[in-house]
C-alpha positions in Angstrom: -3.5 -13.6 -8.5 -3.9 -12.1 -12.0 -0.7 -10.3 -13.4 -2.6 -6.9 -13.6 -4.9 -5.7 -10.8 -7.9 -3.5 -12.0 -8.3 0.2 -10.7 -11.5 -0.6 -8.6 -9.6 -3.9 -7.0 -6.6 -1.8 -6.2 -8.7 1.2 -4.5 -10.3 -1.3 -2.6 -7.4 -2.9 -1.2 -5.7 0.3 -0.6 -8.8 1.8 1.2 -9.0 -1.6 3.3 -5.2 -0.9 4.3 -5.9 2.9 5.2 -3.5 4.2 2.5 -4.1 7.0 0.2 -1.8 7.0 -2.9 -1.6 9.5 -5.7 -2.2 8.3 -9.3 1.8 7.9 -9.9 2.3 6.0 -6.9 -0.8 3.6 -7.7 0.6 3.1 -11.4 4.1 2.0 -9.8 2.3 -0.4 -7.5 0.4 -1.8 -10.5 3.5 -2.8 -12.2 4.9 -5.0 -9.3 1.7 -7.3 -8.7 3.1 -10.4 -10.4 6.3 -9.9 -8.3 4.2 -9.6 -5.2 2.1 -12.6 -5.8 5.4 -14.7 -6.5 7.0 -13.5 -3.1 3.7 -14.1 -1.3 3.8 -17.9 -2.7 7.6 -18.3 -1.5 6.9 -16.9 1.8 4.0 -19.2 2.8 6.1 -22.3 2.2 7.1 -24.5 5.3 10.7 -23.7 6.1 13.1 -25.8 8.6 14.9 -24.1 11.4 18.0 -23.2 9.3 15.7 -20.7 7.2 15.5 -18.7 10.5 18.1 -16.2 11.5 21.1 -17.5 13.5 20.9 -16.9 17.4 23.8 -19.5 17.9 26.5 -20.8 15.7 27.1 -24.4 16.5 26.0 -25.8 13.5 26.8 -29.6 12.7 27.8 -30.8 9.1 24.3 -32.3 8.8 22.8 -28.8 9.4 24.8 -27.3 6.7 24.2 -29.9 4.2 
């Protein structure tokens, strides 16, 4: 994803999501597109069960390594 998103692309994405933002909100959103792309890359990585929320607390030493 490019570090900057164009106005036309942003308007298309917002319309697709059913969102209506004022110009100030759009400007704020455009400043974080690079961070959003980095977060998207991190979230879509395979993770083990230790990355999930704990429902029980019976970890072994191997789990914590």
